FILO-167928 format. One record per residue: residue number from 1; x, y, z negated of N, C-alpha, C in turn. Coordinates in nm, 4 decimals. Layout:
residues N
{NUM,{X,Y,Z},{X,Y,Z},{X,Y,Z}}
...
//
This chain:
residues 216
{1,{1.1576,1.3144,1.6765},{1.1876,1.4175,1.7603},{1.0772,1.4926,1.8222}}
{2,{0.9798,1.3950,1.8609},{0.8466,1.4479,1.9101},{0.7896,1.5521,1.8121}}
{3,{0.7660,1.4731,1.6794},{0.7051,1.5569,1.5823},{0.7536,1.6989,1.5443}}
{4,{0.9073,1.6715,1.5664},{0.9781,1.8075,1.5178},{0.9468,1.9166,1.6201}}
{5,{0.9513,1.8721,1.7683},{0.9190,1.9547,1.8576},{0.7844,2.0178,1.8661}}
{6,{0.6900,1.9333,1.8177},{0.5636,1.9950,1.8017},{0.5400,2.0928,1.6935}}
{7,{0.6109,2.0584,1.5805},{0.6043,2.1556,1.4665},{0.6651,2.2705,1.4792}}
{8,{0.7673,2.2750,1.5714},{0.8325,2.4019,1.6338},{0.7466,2.5006,1.6990}}
{9,{0.6893,2.4026,1.7898},{0.5833,2.4811,1.8853},{0.4675,2.5378,1.8178}}
{10,{0.3892,2.4741,1.7260},{0.2843,2.5215,1.6738},{0.3195,2.6319,1.5656}}
{11,{0.4282,2.6331,1.5148},{0.4634,2.7074,1.3963},{0.5173,2.8369,1.4827}}
{12,{0.5706,2.8466,1.6099},{0.5885,2.9528,1.6634},{0.4912,3.0389,1.7241}}
{13,{0.3863,2.9590,1.7995},{0.2642,3.0066,1.8494},{0.1733,3.0723,1.7431}}
{14,{0.1424,2.9843,1.6216},{0.0650,3.0181,1.5228},{0.0963,3.1343,1.4398}}
{15,{0.2309,3.1874,1.4472},{0.2559,3.3368,1.3855},{0.2075,3.4373,1.4540}}
{16,{0.2000,3.3994,1.5873},{0.1455,3.5370,1.6555},{-0.0006,3.5145,1.6906}}
{17,{-0.0579,3.3821,1.6969},{-0.1927,3.3902,1.7461},{-0.2937,3.3664,1.6156}}
{18,{-0.2296,3.3279,1.5094},{-0.3503,3.2872,1.3880},{-0.4441,3.4236,1.3680}}
{19,{-0.5715,3.4125,1.3783},{-0.6695,3.5116,1.3470},{-0.6497,3.5581,1.2090}}
{20,{-0.6539,3.6877,1.1653},{-0.6459,3.7239,1.0514},{-0.7714,3.6885,0.9649}}
{21,{-0.8824,3.7133,1.0300},{-1.0255,3.7169,0.9695},{-1.0918,3.5886,0.9656}}
{22,{-1.0339,3.4779,0.9823},{-1.0553,3.3328,1.0062},{-1.0264,3.2357,0.9060}}
{23,{-1.0834,3.1405,0.8585},{-1.0426,3.0326,0.7882},{-1.0270,2.9082,0.8657}}
{24,{-0.9272,2.8605,0.9152},{-0.9395,2.7511,1.0132},{-0.9317,2.6136,0.9206}}
{25,{-1.0235,2.5300,0.9615},{-1.0395,2.4144,0.9080},{-1.0223,2.2780,1.0019}}
{26,{-0.9155,2.2331,0.9981},{-0.8950,2.1018,1.0890},{-0.9060,1.9633,1.0243}}
{27,{-0.9838,1.8747,1.0624},{-1.0044,1.7542,0.9963},{-0.9548,1.6640,1.0985}}
{28,{-0.8668,1.5494,1.0346},{-0.8333,1.4340,1.1115},{-0.8903,1.2991,1.0615}}
{29,{-0.9510,1.1984,1.1311},{-1.0165,1.0956,1.0473},{-0.9319,0.9703,1.0989}}
{30,{-0.8956,0.8806,1.0206},{-0.8313,0.7690,1.0586},{-0.9227,0.6439,1.0056}}
{31,{-0.9549,0.5450,1.0950},{-1.0091,0.4046,1.0640},{-0.9089,0.3325,1.0039}}
{32,{-0.9267,0.2596,0.8990},{-0.8642,0.1500,0.8354},{-0.9385,0.0323,0.8199}}
{33,{-0.8606,-0.0769,0.7644},{-0.9039,-0.2104,0.7586},{-1.0420,-0.2013,0.6892}}
{34,{-1.0675,-0.1393,0.5670},{-1.1823,-0.1471,0.4898},{-1.2303,-0.0003,0.4429}}
{35,{-1.1567,0.1143,0.4964},{-1.2006,0.2203,0.4618},{-1.1764,0.3198,0.5960}}
{36,{-1.2282,0.4471,0.5682},{-1.2051,0.5638,0.6545},{-1.1434,0.6700,0.5721}}
{37,{-1.0100,0.7204,0.6274},{-0.9421,0.8198,0.5610},{-0.9680,0.9600,0.6347}}
{38,{-0.9888,1.0483,0.5530},{-1.0209,1.2026,0.5982},{-0.9010,1.2963,0.5540}}
{39,{-0.8424,1.3705,0.6385},{-0.7499,1.4594,0.6079},{-0.8006,1.6112,0.6556}}
{40,{-0.8172,1.6835,0.5717},{-0.8575,1.8451,0.5922},{-0.7586,1.9249,0.5630}}
{41,{-0.7151,2.0025,0.6712},{-0.6102,2.1020,0.6511},{-0.6819,2.2377,0.6645}}
{42,{-0.6504,2.3045,0.5728},{-0.7317,2.4649,0.5578},{-0.6183,2.5503,0.5622}}
{43,{-0.6169,2.6626,0.6627},{-0.5466,2.7511,0.6831},{-0.6251,2.8975,0.6866}}
{44,{-0.5942,2.9704,0.5719},{-0.6808,3.0677,0.5848},{-0.6087,3.2174,0.6232}}
{45,{-0.6808,3.2746,0.7141},{-0.6013,3.4053,0.7481},{-0.5858,3.5208,0.6416}}
{46,{-0.5108,3.5969,0.7038},{-0.4442,3.7184,0.5820},{-0.5887,3.7689,0.5310}}
{47,{-0.6570,3.8184,0.6141},{-0.7720,3.8826,0.5721},{-0.8858,3.8192,0.4837}}
{48,{-0.9077,3.6885,0.4786},{-0.9905,3.6048,0.4070},{-0.9317,3.5284,0.2732}}
{49,{-0.8116,3.5357,0.2632},{-0.7231,3.4661,0.1592},{-0.7592,3.5179,0.0260}}
{50,{-0.7795,3.6723,0.0058},{-0.8067,3.7319,-0.1192},{-0.9627,3.6673,-0.1692}}
{51,{-1.0334,3.6649,-0.0759},{-1.1722,3.5878,-0.1168},{-1.1566,3.4524,-0.1770}}
{52,{-1.0672,3.3798,-0.0815},{-1.0568,3.2340,-0.1113},{-0.9891,3.2239,-0.2603}}
{53,{-0.8691,3.2884,-0.2674},{-0.8023,3.3041,-0.3861},{-0.8821,3.3333,-0.5126}}
{54,{-0.9861,3.4274,-0.4733},{-1.0644,3.4493,-0.6328},{-1.1595,3.3412,-0.6524}}
{55,{-1.1952,3.2480,-0.5417},{-1.2745,3.1433,-0.5778},{-1.1895,3.0349,-0.6342}}
{56,{-1.0786,3.0111,-0.5925},{-0.9739,2.9025,-0.6533},{-0.9133,2.9345,-0.7981}}
{57,{-0.8530,3.0652,-0.7869},{-0.7850,3.0807,-0.9181},{-0.8741,3.1451,-1.0051}}
{58,{-0.9701,3.0664,-1.0772},{-1.0726,3.0954,-1.1707},{-1.0323,3.1848,-1.2710}}
{59,{-0.9062,3.1612,-1.3381},{-0.8531,3.2523,-1.4558},{-0.7948,3.3692,-1.3907}}
{60,{-0.7691,3.3806,-1.2548},{-0.7182,3.5045,-1.2060},{-0.5880,3.5457,-1.2474}}
{61,{-0.4904,3.4328,-1.2817},{-0.3597,3.4603,-1.3095},{-0.2460,3.4431,-1.1955}}
{62,{-0.2898,3.4426,-1.0881},{-0.2294,3.4444,-0.9372},{-0.1445,3.2878,-0.9523}}
{63,{-0.1817,3.2017,-1.0247},{-0.1225,3.0723,-1.0231},{-0.2404,2.9659,-1.0104}}
{64,{-0.2258,2.8745,-0.9072},{-0.3123,2.7761,-0.8765},{-0.2749,2.6370,-0.9831}}
{65,{-0.3396,2.6180,-1.0670},{-0.3230,2.5280,-1.1700},{-0.3613,2.3983,-1.0971}}
{66,{-0.3277,2.2689,-1.1923},{-0.3644,2.1366,-1.1271},{-0.5409,2.1481,-1.1365}}
{67,{-0.5739,2.1987,-1.2504},{-0.7179,2.1865,-1.2703},{-0.7898,2.2762,-1.1602}}
{68,{-0.7273,2.3884,-1.1304},{-0.7994,2.4696,-1.0375},{-0.7990,2.4099,-0.8795}}
{69,{-0.6695,2.3272,-0.8587},{-0.6521,2.2646,-0.7272},{-0.7562,2.1651,-0.6986}}
{70,{-0.7790,2.0983,-0.8154},{-0.8749,1.9746,-0.8147},{-1.0175,2.0389,-0.8027}}
{71,{-1.0200,2.1284,-0.8757},{-1.1705,2.2051,-0.8799},{-1.2060,2.2208,-0.7397}}
{72,{-1.1124,2.3036,-0.6633},{-1.1490,2.3456,-0.5232},{-1.1717,2.2325,-0.4334}}
{73,{-1.1023,2.1116,-0.4413},{-1.1054,2.0038,-0.3586},{-1.2430,1.9524,-0.3876}}
{74,{-1.2958,1.9578,-0.5136},{-1.4225,1.9144,-0.5352},{-1.5271,1.9825,-0.4571}}
{75,{-1.5108,2.1133,-0.4472},{-1.6136,2.1859,-0.4223},{-1.6178,2.1784,-0.2505}}
{76,{-1.4824,2.1793,-0.1892},{-1.4820,2.1338,-0.0562},{-1.5547,2.0162,-0.0281}}
{77,{-1.5330,1.9032,-0.0924},{-1.5988,1.7796,-0.0774},{-1.7737,1.8007,-0.0730}}
{78,{-1.8083,1.8698,-0.1681},{-1.9451,1.8903,-0.1718},{-1.9997,1.9381,-0.0485}}
{79,{-1.9239,2.0117,0.0524},{-1.9617,2.0726,0.1588},{-1.9424,1.9748,0.2946}}
{80,{-1.8826,1.8611,0.2663},{-1.8636,1.7568,0.3660},{-1.9546,1.6320,0.3448}}
{81,{-2.0140,1.5851,0.4905},{-2.0911,1.4896,0.4800},{-2.0459,1.3960,0.5890}}
{82,{-2.0227,1.2554,0.5234},{-1.9808,1.1404,0.6056},{-2.0954,1.0319,0.5977}}
{83,{-2.1392,0.9847,0.7313},{-2.2231,0.8690,0.7308},{-2.1834,0.7572,0.8188}}
{84,{-2.2077,0.6434,0.7987},{-2.1692,0.5297,0.8912},{-2.3102,0.4634,0.9164}}
{85,{-2.3512,0.4749,1.0516},{-2.4696,0.4282,1.1073},{-2.5721,0.4789,1.0167}}
{86,{-2.5763,0.6003,0.9868},{-2.6843,0.6848,0.9289},{-2.7021,0.6721,0.7720}}
{87,{-2.5941,0.5962,0.7294},{-2.5982,0.5769,0.5636},{-2.4752,0.6604,0.5192}}
{88,{-2.5154,0.7544,0.4262},{-2.3885,0.8366,0.3521},{-2.3001,0.7445,0.2879}}
{89,{-2.1817,0.7918,0.2925},{-2.0622,0.6991,0.2133},{-2.0042,0.8299,0.1170}}
{90,{-1.9666,0.7679,0.0079},{-1.8962,0.8609,-0.0818},{-1.7533,0.8766,-0.0547}}
{91,{-1.7076,1.0180,-0.0443},{-1.5678,1.0480,-0.0337},{-1.4913,1.0791,-0.1508}}
{92,{-1.3933,1.0007,-0.1796},{-1.3024,1.0103,-0.3000},{-1.1809,1.0815,-0.2645}}
{93,{-1.1542,1.1760,-0.3554},{-1.0250,1.2638,-0.3429},{-0.9096,1.1704,-0.3850}}
{94,{-0.8064,1.1568,-0.2874},{-0.6892,1.0617,-0.2952},{-0.5600,1.1770,-0.3073}}
{95,{-0.5466,1.2798,-0.2592},{-0.4401,1.3746,-0.2657},{-0.4948,1.5020,-0.2274}}
{96,{-0.4226,1.5790,-0.2766},{-0.4456,1.7400,-0.2464},{-0.2949,1.8113,-0.2772}}
{97,{-0.2768,1.9458,-0.2061},{-0.1744,2.0013,-0.1942},{-0.1994,2.1607,-0.1674}}
{98,{-0.1198,2.2449,-0.2207},{-0.1420,2.3971,-0.1754},{0.0116,2.4335,-0.1210}}
{99,{0.0118,2.5191,-0.0253},{0.1356,2.5835,-0.0078},{0.1455,2.6981,-0.1183}}
{100,{0.2672,2.7348,-0.1317},{0.2964,2.8521,-0.2253},{0.2030,2.9604,-0.2047}}
{101,{0.1490,3.0484,-0.3147},{0.0626,3.1375,-0.2757},{0.1080,3.2486,-0.1823}}
{102,{0.2324,3.2774,-0.2059},{0.2790,3.3803,-0.1287},{0.2857,3.3590,0.0171}}
{103,{0.2938,3.2292,0.0523},{0.2934,3.1771,0.1989},{0.1406,3.2023,0.2420}}
{104,{0.0620,3.1396,0.1473},{-0.1001,3.1665,0.1786},{-0.1395,3.3027,0.2021}}
{105,{-0.1004,3.3827,0.1132},{-0.1193,3.5249,0.1319},{-0.0801,3.5720,0.2567}}
{106,{0.0323,3.5351,0.3260},{0.0888,3.5898,0.4278},{0.0414,3.5179,0.5754}}
{107,{-0.0604,3.4329,0.5403},{-0.1478,3.3627,0.6485},{-0.0430,3.2350,0.7206}}
{108,{0.0439,3.1933,0.6477},{0.1522,3.1048,0.6859},{0.1435,2.9446,0.6136}}
{109,{0.0721,2.9523,0.5137},{0.0657,2.8396,0.4564},{-0.0846,2.7577,0.4805}}
{110,{-0.0960,2.6458,0.4224},{-0.1961,2.5621,0.4227},{-0.2457,2.4920,0.2910}}
{111,{-0.3767,2.4659,0.2812},{-0.4096,2.3827,0.1764},{-0.4629,2.2267,0.2499}}
{112,{-0.4055,2.1233,0.1913},{-0.4224,1.9894,0.2452},{-0.5086,1.9085,0.1548}}
{113,{-0.6319,1.8422,0.1989},{-0.6907,1.7595,0.1000},{-0.7226,1.6325,0.1822}}
{114,{-0.7022,1.5082,0.0986},{-0.7086,1.3906,0.1499},{-0.8134,1.3116,0.0796}}
{115,{-0.9287,1.2641,0.1514},{-1.0228,1.1954,0.0905},{-1.0367,1.0302,0.1756}}
{116,{-1.0913,0.9458,0.0924},{-1.1147,0.8113,0.1381},{-1.2433,0.7771,0.1052}}
{117,{-1.3010,0.6835,0.1793},{-1.4422,0.6211,0.1675},{-1.4309,0.4844,0.2141}}
{118,{-1.4965,0.3898,0.1282},{-1.5216,0.2502,0.1725},{-1.5988,0.2344,0.2902}}
{119,{-1.5493,0.1419,0.3887},{-1.6151,0.1322,0.5130},{-1.6749,0.0009,0.5371}}
{120,{-1.8091,-0.0027,0.5545},{-1.8554,-0.1506,0.5795},{-1.7964,-0.2133,0.7007}}
{121,{-1.7716,-0.3370,0.7286},{-1.7201,-0.4146,0.8348},{-1.8351,-0.4861,0.8925}}
{122,{-1.9703,-0.4980,0.8682},{-2.0509,-0.5688,0.9097},{-2.0870,-0.5193,1.0550}}
{123,{-2.1431,-0.6343,1.1617},{-2.1486,-0.5926,1.2688},{-2.0394,-0.5808,1.3505}}
{124,{-2.0691,-0.5065,1.4885},{-1.9347,-0.4765,1.5820},{-1.9413,-0.3215,1.6023}}
{125,{-2.0553,-0.2885,1.6672},{-2.0400,-0.1431,1.7056},{-2.0990,-0.0448,1.5960}}
{126,{-2.0561,0.0610,1.5621},{-2.0996,0.1524,1.4644},{-2.0825,0.3100,1.5120}}
{127,{-2.1374,0.4010,1.4350},{-2.1447,0.5248,1.4514},{-2.1043,0.6026,1.3339}}
{128,{-1.9944,0.6661,1.3443},{-1.9711,0.7412,1.2144},{-2.0104,0.9069,1.2491}}
{129,{-2.0652,0.9622,1.1502},{-2.0909,1.1138,1.1655},{-2.0266,1.1817,1.0644}}
{130,{-1.9851,1.2900,1.0963},{-1.9118,1.3773,1.0042},{-1.9342,1.5299,1.0190}}
{131,{-1.9926,1.6036,0.8965},{-2.0161,1.7364,0.9036},{-1.9405,1.8058,0.8046}}
{132,{-1.8916,1.9418,0.8508},{-1.8308,2.0212,0.7566},{-1.8901,2.1479,0.7550}}
{133,{-1.9428,2.1826,0.6372},{-2.0232,2.3200,0.6210},{-1.9536,2.3935,0.5209}}
{134,{-1.8369,2.3644,0.5023},{-1.7436,2.4471,0.4102},{-1.7187,2.6162,0.4718}}
{135,{-1.7881,2.7049,0.4024},{-1.7595,2.8323,0.4235},{-1.7928,2.8821,0.5746}}
{136,{-1.8942,2.8570,0.6370},{-1.9386,2.8693,0.7768},{-1.9244,3.0339,0.8314}}
{137,{-1.9453,3.1035,0.7222},{-1.9551,3.2550,0.7802},{-1.8159,3.2904,0.8214}}
{138,{-1.7138,3.2290,0.7626},{-1.5572,3.2721,0.7836},{-1.4784,3.1765,0.8689}}
{139,{-1.5413,3.0527,0.8934},{-1.4635,2.9614,0.9445},{-1.4637,2.9080,1.0769}}
{140,{-1.3561,2.8459,1.1405},{-1.3583,2.7793,1.2471},{-1.3104,2.6401,1.2403}}
{141,{-1.3644,2.5516,1.3200},{-1.3321,2.3999,1.2823},{-1.2599,2.3356,1.3974}}
{142,{-1.1993,2.2292,1.3598},{-1.1401,2.1340,1.4548},{-1.1514,2.0002,1.3840}}
{143,{-1.1878,1.8920,1.4797},{-1.2020,1.7617,1.4251},{-1.1614,1.6741,1.5369}}
{144,{-1.0795,1.5610,1.4989},{-1.0517,1.4459,1.5886},{-1.0295,1.3280,1.5023}}
{145,{-1.0264,1.2007,1.5757},{-1.0127,1.0923,1.5190},{-0.8751,1.0134,1.5543}}
{146,{-0.7779,0.9736,1.4982},{-0.6690,0.9525,1.5307},{-0.6740,0.8123,1.6018}}
{147,{-0.5720,0.7563,1.6549},{-0.5672,0.6389,1.7356},{-0.5572,0.5336,1.6167}}
{148,{-0.6790,0.4355,1.6216},{-0.6697,0.3572,1.5020},{-0.5315,0.2600,1.5018}}
{149,{-0.4640,0.2545,1.3673},{-0.3438,0.1929,1.3691},{-0.3833,0.0292,1.3532}}
{150,{-0.5032,0.0008,1.3109},{-0.5189,-0.1421,1.3119},{-0.5937,-0.1919,1.4291}}
{151,{-0.5554,-0.2899,1.4754},{-0.6390,-0.3829,1.5908},{-0.7916,-0.4077,1.5616}}
{152,{-0.8208,-0.3861,1.4348},{-0.9575,-0.4028,1.3990},{-1.0553,-0.3092,1.4741}}
{153,{-1.0006,-0.2024,1.5177},{-1.0916,-0.0978,1.5390},{-1.0779,-0.0448,1.6966}}
{154,{-1.1648,-0.0061,1.7642},{-1.1454,0.0443,1.8919},{-1.2548,0.1563,1.9087}}
{155,{-1.1815,0.2607,1.9656},{-1.2601,0.3967,1.9598},{-1.3435,0.3808,2.0940}}
{156,{-1.4682,0.4179,2.0948},{-1.5564,0.4070,2.2013},{-1.5969,0.5337,2.2742}}
{157,{-1.6332,0.6322,2.1947},{-1.6697,0.7562,2.2388},{-1.6709,0.8591,2.1228}}
{158,{-1.6379,0.9981,2.1630},{-1.6408,1.1106,2.0585},{-1.7349,1.2020,2.1070}}
{159,{-1.8124,1.2608,1.9955},{-1.9036,1.3862,2.0289},{-1.8820,1.4802,1.9492}}
{160,{-1.8857,1.6279,1.9883},{-1.8685,1.7382,1.9119},{-1.9652,1.8375,1.9399}}
{161,{-2.0149,1.9344,1.8501},{-2.0903,2.0527,1.8794},{-1.9864,2.1303,1.9092}}
{162,{-2.0292,2.2677,1.9575},{-1.9561,2.3638,2.0163},{-1.8472,2.4172,1.9076}}
{163,{-1.8875,2.4413,1.7793},{-1.8229,2.4734,1.6936},{-1.7413,2.3738,1.6209}}
{164,{-1.7633,2.2412,1.6521},{-1.6846,2.1306,1.5894},{-1.7050,2.1115,1.4304}}
{165,{-1.8335,2.1713,1.3755},{-1.8453,2.1574,1.2529},{-1.9197,2.0034,1.2401}}
{166,{-1.9802,1.9582,1.3370},{-2.0488,1.8399,1.3472},{-1.9884,1.7548,1.4435}}
{167,{-1.9581,1.6169,1.3989},{-1.8842,1.5377,1.5028},{-1.9432,1.3701,1.4929}}
{168,{-1.9486,1.3295,1.5970},{-1.9953,1.1778,1.6049},{-1.8880,1.0960,1.6573}}
{169,{-1.8647,0.9702,1.6196},{-1.7660,0.8753,1.6577},{-1.8351,0.7344,1.6748}}
{170,{-1.8426,0.6783,1.7960},{-1.8767,0.5444,1.8185},{-1.7684,0.4655,1.8198}}
{171,{-1.7582,0.3492,1.7460},{-1.6411,0.2596,1.7455},{-1.6784,0.1165,1.7255}}
{172,{-1.5831,0.0208,1.7795},{-1.6306,-0.1035,1.7681},{-1.5328,-0.1529,1.6372}}
{173,{-1.5801,-0.2564,1.5586},{-1.4833,-0.3097,1.4492},{-1.4895,-0.4567,1.4490}}
{174,{-1.3928,-0.5138,1.4403},{-1.3998,-0.6752,1.4039},{-1.3183,-0.6987,1.2798}}
{175,{-1.3577,-0.8037,1.2310},{-1.2607,-0.8555,1.0871},{-1.1260,-0.9114,1.1342}}
{176,{-1.0241,-0.8371,1.0601},{-0.9080,-0.8875,1.1146},{-0.8133,-0.8868,0.9787}}
{177,{-0.7659,-0.9998,0.9338},{-0.6908,-1.0145,0.8109},{-0.5756,-0.9275,0.8303}}
{178,{-0.5245,-0.8570,0.7055},{-0.3988,-0.7777,0.7337},{-0.3079,-0.8292,0.5909}}
{179,{-0.2173,-0.8621,0.6229},{-0.1281,-0.8908,0.5210},{-0.0506,-0.8007,0.4508}}
{180,{0.0109,-0.8024,0.3600},{0.0700,-0.6917,0.2684},{0.1945,-0.6107,0.3563}}
{181,{0.2443,-0.6975,0.4185},{0.3649,-0.6312,0.5246},{0.3020,-0.5501,0.6132}}
{182,{0.1922,-0.6019,0.6745},{0.1381,-0.5329,0.7839},{0.0572,-0.3938,0.7243}}
{183,{0.0114,-0.4134,0.5905},{-0.0813,-0.2936,0.5245},{0.0283,-0.2033,0.5196}}
{184,{0.1646,-0.2296,0.4734},{0.2507,-0.1211,0.4356},{0.2934,-0.0473,0.5754}}
{185,{0.2940,-0.1315,0.6806},{0.3522,-0.0588,0.8201},{0.2284,0.0345,0.8600}}
{186,{0.0923,-0.0146,0.8475},{-0.0084,0.0635,0.8844},{-0.0056,0.1751,0.8159}}
{187,{0.0194,0.1991,0.6854},{0.0271,0.2920,0.5895},{0.1211,0.4214,0.6530}}
{188,{0.2460,0.3651,0.6673},{0.3574,0.4419,0.7367},{0.2859,0.5134,0.8853}}
{189,{0.2376,0.4288,0.9600},{0.1943,0.4794,1.0831},{0.0782,0.5706,1.0800}}
{190,{-0.0226,0.5487,0.9769},{-0.1146,0.6386,0.9378},{-0.0542,0.7930,0.9423}}
{191,{0.0418,0.7908,0.8285},{0.0887,0.9465,0.7897},{0.1464,0.9918,0.9131}}
{192,{0.2278,0.8994,0.9909},{0.2937,0.9683,1.0964},{0.2007,1.0341,1.2099}}
{193,{0.1072,0.9296,1.2687},{0.0035,0.9842,1.3471},{-0.0667,1.1050,1.2745}}
{194,{-0.0989,1.1010,1.1514},{-0.1786,1.2009,1.1160},{-0.1107,1.3442,1.1192}}
{195,{0.0111,1.3423,1.0905},{0.0704,1.4632,1.1023},{0.0721,1.4969,1.2607}}
{196,{0.1044,1.4154,1.3660},{0.1059,1.4528,1.4987},{-0.0106,1.4946,1.5377}}
{197,{-0.1253,1.4310,1.5000},{-0.2715,1.4706,1.5340},{-0.3061,1.6093,1.4766}}
{198,{-0.2679,1.6243,1.3680},{-0.2788,1.7748,1.3181},{-0.2269,1.8834,1.3861}}
{199,{-0.0855,1.8658,1.4192},{-0.0188,1.9617,1.4838},{-0.0866,1.9712,1.6347}}
{200,{-0.1286,1.8594,1.7036},{-0.1880,1.8764,1.8169},{-0.3182,1.9537,1.8096}}
{201,{-0.4139,1.9374,1.6926},{-0.5187,2.0016,1.6822},{-0.4946,2.1516,1.6509}}
{202,{-0.3940,2.1822,1.5910},{-0.3560,2.3346,1.5741},{-0.3030,2.3856,1.7050}}
{203,{-0.2463,2.3342,1.7799},{-0.1810,2.3736,1.9213},{-0.2872,2.4036,2.0049}}
{204,{-0.4145,2.2970,2.0055},{-0.5134,2.3345,2.0946},{-0.6019,2.4581,2.0435}}
{205,{-0.6229,2.4915,1.9243},{-0.6947,2.5717,1.8632},{-0.6091,2.7025,1.8955}}
{206,{-0.4783,2.7173,1.8913},{-0.4037,2.8264,1.9369},{-0.4126,2.8710,2.0646}}
{207,{-0.4147,2.7591,2.1477},{-0.4383,2.7843,2.3055},{-0.5581,2.8294,2.3336}}
{208,{-0.6594,2.7781,2.2851},{-0.7939,2.8304,2.3021},{-0.8164,2.9769,2.2632}}
{209,{-0.7550,3.0179,2.1592},{-0.7713,3.1490,2.0983},{-0.6879,3.2458,2.1832}}
{210,{-0.5771,3.2186,2.2279},{-0.5171,3.2903,2.3383},{-0.5600,3.3043,2.4429}}
{211,{-0.6397,3.2052,2.5066},{-0.7315,3.2154,2.6384},{-0.8337,3.3036,2.6198}}
{212,{-0.9142,3.3014,2.4938},{-1.0222,3.3793,2.4791},{-0.9962,3.5329,2.4628}}
{213,{-0.8765,3.5364,2.4059},{-0.8185,3.6964,2.3820},{-0.7805,3.7729,2.5414}}
{214,{-0.7565,3.6751,2.6123},{-0.7344,3.7314,2.7594},{-0.8489,3.7650,2.8550}}
{215,{-0.9526,3.6895,2.8057},{-1.0606,3.6850,2.8966},{-1.1304,3.8350,2.8668}}
{216,{-1.2005,3.8951,2.9699},{-1.2561,4.0116,2.9373},{-1.4050,3.9921,2.8756}}
//
């Protein structure tokens, strides 16, 4: 019920407040037992979508094929940097999806990319750093870490730059055994909180844009 209410709120407000000339990129990070999960939702405005489509739809047939979808996900990944305690970690694409082209063309759809990276569990306190440098000339960014579903992690502090293209997370980690049943439950919880967090990110972005528009 909460998720449905948030979805209705964000959908209604976004239809009126989404900037036509911006490429909004919302990143949500989840800490798991032995890995970090990164979900990036990309929402192109009407004015920037033709430029984006020309880059994704390589053969210009107005259809995003699986090969083109995966190719764009790879290009986005090249513009993302994730480090743990100063050491770069390799992001692996685990899922990707695009809204219908007509929805994207009208500024109503999103591109969703899911990446994962193995995460070392040595020691106790760590710092995760994330940078998103994909298309900075037309983009606005949001980033947040979800409440960890595993008791192995505790968020200590979060730091962002003004544009939210760079982000740091201080967290504590302890080795906790997770059985198969618990792992399945954590997976379900991850997706539920992932959807809620993304909606909250979008709602906050819309609210800030509306406030900026009212200021002289």
